[in-house]
N, C-alpha and C positions, 0 to 999 in steps of 0.2 A: 090132807092139808099140808102135812109135813113135807111130802114130796114136791108140792107146789113151790115151796120155798127154795128148793134146789133148781126148779125149772125157771123161776123168775129171773135170777141173775143171768142164766144162759140166754133167755130171750132178750133181756136188756142189752147184753153184750153184743148179740147179733144186730140188733136195731141200732146200737151206737156205732157199729162199724159201717153201717150204711150211710153215715155222714161223710165218709171218706170218698175220694174219687175211686171209680168212675161214677158212683151212684149220686154222691153229693146231696143226699137227703138230710141236710142239716136240721131242717124243721122236725124231722123224726128223731134224729140223734139227740137233740136237746132234751126232750122228755124221757128218752131212753136212759140218759144219765141219771135223771131223777129216780126212775124205777130201780136202776142198778144200785145206787147209793142207799135207797130205802131197803132193798132186799138184804143188804149187808147189815143194816142196823137192826132188822127184826130176826136175823138168822141166829140159830143156836150157836153156830160156829162161824163168826165173821171171816176168819181166815179162809174157810172153804167157800163161802159165798163170794168173797173177793176173787178167789182163784177161778171159780166158774165164770164169773163176770169177765175177768180178763182173758181167760183162755178162749171163750166164745168170741170175744171182740177180735183178738189177734188172729184166730184161726180163719175168720172171714176177711178181715182187713188185709192180712198178709198171705192170702191164699196163693198169690203168684210165686211164693217162695219155692214151690214145687217145680216150676218151669225149668230152671237150669238143670235139674236132674233128669228131665225128660228129653233134653237135647240129644243125648246118647242113651236112650232108654234101656238098651240091652245091657249096658255097663252099669248105669247108675240109677235107673228107674226105680229099683227096689228101695232106694234111700228116700224117695220123695215123701211118703207118708211120715217117715221118722223125722224128716226135716221140719215138716209142718207141725208135728206134735212137739218137737223140741223147741221151736220158736214160740209157739202158743203157750206151752208150759213155762218156759223160761221167763217170758215177759209177763205171763199171768201171775207168776210168783210176786212180781213187784206190786200188783194190785192186791194180792192175798195179804202180803205184809202190811200194805196200806190199810186194808180193811181192819186188820187186827189192831194196828197201832192207832188208827182213827177212833176206834171204839174205846181203847184205853185212854186216849187223849181227852175225849169229851163225852163218851157214852152215847153219842148221837150222830146224826148225819153230817153236821158241820165239821166235826173232827175227821170224819171219813173223807169228805170232799177235799179238805186241806191236805190230808195225808196222800190222797191220790195225786193231787197236783205236785206234791213233793216227790212222789215216786216217779212220775213222768219226767220231772226235771233231772232226777238222779239217773234214770234210764238213758237220758240223752247224753250223759257225760261219763258214766262209770265204764271202766275198761276203755274200749274205743268209742263207746256211745253209739246209739242207734235212734236218732230222733225222727222216727217214721211212725205214722199211725197215731200221732198225738191227739188228745182231745181237742186242742186248739185248731187242728187241721180240718175239722169239720166246717169251719167258717171260711175256708179258702173258696168254696163254691157259693158263698153268700155275699150280700152287699157289705158285710163287715170286714172283708179281706184287708182293706186299706188301713184299718185300725192297727194292723201289725206294725205300721210305721212308728207307732207310739210304744207298743208293748211287746212286740214279737209273738212268736207262737206260744210261748209259755204264759205270757200275759193273757192271751186269748183263752188258753186252756184253763187258767185260774178263774176267769170269769165264767166259763162254761160250767166248771165243777162247783165253784162256790155258789153260783146261782142255783144249780141243781140241788145242792145240799140244803140250801135255805128253803126251797120249795118242798123238799122231802121232809122237812121238819114239821110241816102241816099245821102251822099256826098262821092266822091271817097276816100278821105283821111280817113274819119271816117269809112267807110266800110272796108277798108284795115286794119285799126287798130282793128276793131271788129273781123275780121277773125284771126288776129295775136293773140288776146287775147284768142279766142277759141282754137288755136293751142298750147297755153302755157301749159295747164295741160298735154297734150300729150307729149310735149317736156320734162317737168319735170319728167314724168314717165320714160322716157328713161334714165335719169341720175341715176336711182336707180338700183342696182344689183338685180339679182334674189334672191329669198329666199334660204338660205343654205340648202343643202341636209339633209335629216333626218338620223342621225347616226344609225349604225346597233344596237348599244346597247341602243337606246332610249327606255324609258318605254312604255309599251303598255297599252292602256286604252280601255276597251270595252264599247261601247255605245249601250244601249238597247232601242229598239223601239217596244213597245207592240201592238201599233195600236188599241187604244180603241176609237171608235167614241164617240163624246161628248154626243149624245143622249142615249148612252148605258153605258157610263163610270161609273155612279153611280147607275145603275139599279141592284137591288139585284141578279137578275138572271145572270148577266154578270160580276159583280165586280171580282169575284174570277176566272172566266175564263180568264180575262185579266191578273190577278196576276199570275196565273199558266203559262200563256204564257210568261210573263216577267221572271219567274224563269227558264223556259226551255231555253230561249235565254241566260240567265246568265250562266247556267250550260253547254251550248253547247261546244263540244270539239273545241279547236282552230285549225285553219289551220296552224299556225306557233307557235310562242312563246305564252305561257300562259299569259293572261292579268295580269298586276300589280294592276289594280283597275277597278271597274265597275261603270258606271254612268247610273242611271235610270232617266226618265223625271220628270217634275213637277207633283206634286200630284199623284205619282205612288203608294204610300203606301195606301192600301185599308182601313186601320183603322187609327183613330187619333193616334198620336205618343204615347200618354200615355197608349193606349190600345193595343200596338203592341208587347208586350213581347213574345207572341207565334209566331209571324210572323218574327221577326228580326233574330232569329237563323236559320230559314229556308232560308232566303235570304243569310245569311252568309255561310251556307253550300253549296248553289248553286254556290256561288262565290269562293269556295275553301278557305275560310278564308281571302281572300283579301279584302281590304277596298272597301266599297260600298257607293257611294254618291247617295242619293235618295230624290226625292221630297215628302214632307209630309205636312199634316195639323195638327195643334196643337192649344191648348188653352194656353195662357200665364198665368202668375200669377194673372193678372187682370181679368181672366175669359173671355177674348175676343179672337176671332180666329185669327190665323196667318198662312200665307203661307210660308213654310219653306223648307230649304235644310238641310239634315241631313247626317253626315258621320258616318257610322257603321264600326266597326273594330272588329277583333278577331272572334273566332269560335261561340261566342254567339251573334254576332251582337250588341255589346255594342255601345251606343250612345256616340261618341267621341266629336262631335261638332254639334251645331245647329245654323243656321244662318237664321233669318227671312227676308222675302222680305221687302225691305225698300222703294221701289218706286212702289206704288200700282196703278192699272189701275182705272182712274176715271170712275164712273158708272159701272165698272165691278167688282171691289173689295171694293170700298168705294163710298159713296155718297157725292159729293161736292154740294155746293149751296143748302143745305138741306132746308133752310128757303124758298127758291124760290119754290121748289116743294110742300112744305106744304101749301104755299099760294094758290095753285091751287087744293089742296086736293089730290095730287099725292104722298105725302110723304111716306105712307106705301108701295105702289107699287114700287116706286123708290128705297126705302131702301131694299126691298126684292130682286130686281134685282141687286143691287149693291153688296150685299154679306156681308157687315159689317166687313171686315177685318181691322186690324190696322197694321201700319208699324212697322218694327223692326229698330234697330240701324244698320247702315251700311254706306258704304260697309266694309266688313271684309274679310280678307284672310283666306283660309283654308289650313292647312298643311297636304298634303296627304303623308302617309308613303311611302318611297322609290321613291317618285316622286318629292316632293317639294311643294312650295306654289302655290296655284291657286286662282283665283278670281271667286267665284260662283255667277252667275247672273241668276235670275229667270225670264224667259219670257221677259216681258215688259222692264226690266231693261237694256237690251242690246241696246235699242235705244238711250241711253243717253251717249255720248262720254265723258262727263265731269267726269263720275264715275271713269274712269281709271286714272284720275289725282289726285284722293283722297286717293290712297293707295300706299304703297311701290310696286315696280314693281314685279309682279308675274312671274312664268314661263309660265303660260297659263291662258286663260279664259275658265271656264266651264259654258255653257249655258244650263240650264234645262228648258224646255218649253213644253207647251201643246197648240199647234196651231190648235187642233181639233175644237176649238171654231170658227175658221175663215175659215172653209170650206176647199176646196181642190184646190183653184185657186190662186188669186192674194195675199191674206193675208199671207199664209205661205211662198210664194215665196219672197214677199217683206221683210218679217222678216228675211229670210235667207240672202237676199241681204244686209240688214243692219248688220248682223253678219259678212259678208265679209268685209264691210266697217270698222267695229270696228277693225278687224285684220290689215287691210291695213294702217289705220291711226295711229295705236298704235305700230305696229311691233311685235304683240303678236299672237301666234297661238290660235285658238279657237276650242274647242270641244263641239259639240252641240248634246244633247240627246232630241229628240222631240217625243212626244207621238204617233202621226200619221205621223210624218215626217215634214220637211226633217232633219233627223239626219245627221251630217256631221263633217268631220275634215277639218279645214281650216288653211293654213299656214300663216306665218307672213306677206305675201304680199297680202293676201286675196284670194288666189287660193284654190279651193275646191279639196282636194286630194282624198277624198272618201266620199260617201254618200249613204243613204238608201232612196228609192223613197217614195213619198207620198202614204199613204194608204196601206202600206205593213208592216207586222211584220217581225222583224229580229234583227240582231246585227251586229255591225261593230267594228272590232278590229283595232285600230288606233295607230300606233307608233307616239309618241308625237313629232311634229315638233319643231325645236329650235326657241327660241325668238331672235329678233334682238335688237340692242341697242335702247334706247328711241328715238323716232322720234322728229322732230322739232315740229310737231303739239302737241304731248304729252307735250312738254316743254312750249308751248305758249297757247294752247287751242284756244278758239274762240276770244281771245283778239286781235290777229293780224287782223282777219277779221273785228272786230269792229273798230279798229283804222283806217284801210283803208277806211271803210265806213264813218267814221267821217271826215277824210281828204277830201274825195270826196265831201261830203256834204258841208264842209267849202269852198272848191274851187267853187262849183256851186253857193253858196250864194254870194261869193265875185264877181264872174263873173256876177251874176244877178244885183248886186249893181252897178258894173262898166258899165254895158250895159243894163239899164232898158228898157224894151220893153213891150208893151201891149200884153196880151195873145189874140190870134186870134183863134176862133173856126171855124172849117170847118163845115158848116151847112148841107152839103150833105151827 
């Protein structure tokens, strides 16, 4: 029986992860959180139970993290298992500490649920933050997605975890309350009207998907094969109205921006002189590399605006904790893998001729909802990404799910150009109106869906969820002082 208590949080963590894309088994993940929280409350060592719960969850939910190391398997493949172990252990520690603190806070499941919600909010902001695989994300694939317009991902997560904690308390009143809290986001979603219809005169934006596998993307034998493929998709005859603008994915320009004078007119010609937004790499005035989005205009493909990526991927585009790696003699290898990019200033809006202002976000930047509160409200979000780094399974699908969440919580449409997919047009309620499948080249002509007024979440951000967490914590502390009891561990 004692060993079953170690197995229970592992099974619960795996089942909870199945609520994330691409599985989206939210109806399985909800009770899995009940089991996981219960397993912490009955464990002899809540810290260990929380660690097992979290590690199992993140090992499955973030299994795609091994894919970048397999692009050049001969050089970096040996690092793949260490990367998965490091991520699952590091993020699992948040749940371990939450399990221990939650039991100290209340001696029962409610404290654990509140502490887990607080840990996930902290994980989303501490250091650079990594708001991926959150408990609230299990509802992206459910009818409750649009409730994020009120409360955001952390509000959804608080409902998931608090409802699970109340059910895990196993008294009729608390179990009924827990079910009611689970039903709340579904009820909130019903109060929101559908996204408005796309007007007949809406501008049309062409999304280009060249489908360049990462292992071949920078191979000299293939670079211009993929570039010609992108040109062909750009120049393809439209089925309806001609596009008003064209969007290529992240790092689509096969030359550094400063050396692209011969290429940019070719792109402009393929686009019929319409504006082209394209991902490029360049060196700044300081001589250091940047990952950029560039707007080309006119028949010559003139550079009208450049916006550098301002939220870089740790270990993918820059090396954090440099001293730590150098201490173990891994500094040069880690720096080589990290890429050495520097961030730009941002976010900054881009004014597309005949379309209006849009917010360009490069790849990783779409996972941070707070970015949308740092700029004047645009007409749409443009997401240029290269998900070829993350294989063809969970990683790209989860990134797409987070793009849907950004639209639903902000009330803004999002147009996504992805190198290998999934390129998509998403309306202001998070619905996918059109997409290109993974692993196929093509283009998608998308009439721009209208934006909705600013949502409650855009006005409040995660402050509302934080205030509720602080109030719940204060209540539990007050209740603990008023009703002091010794913590009793179940040794079986």
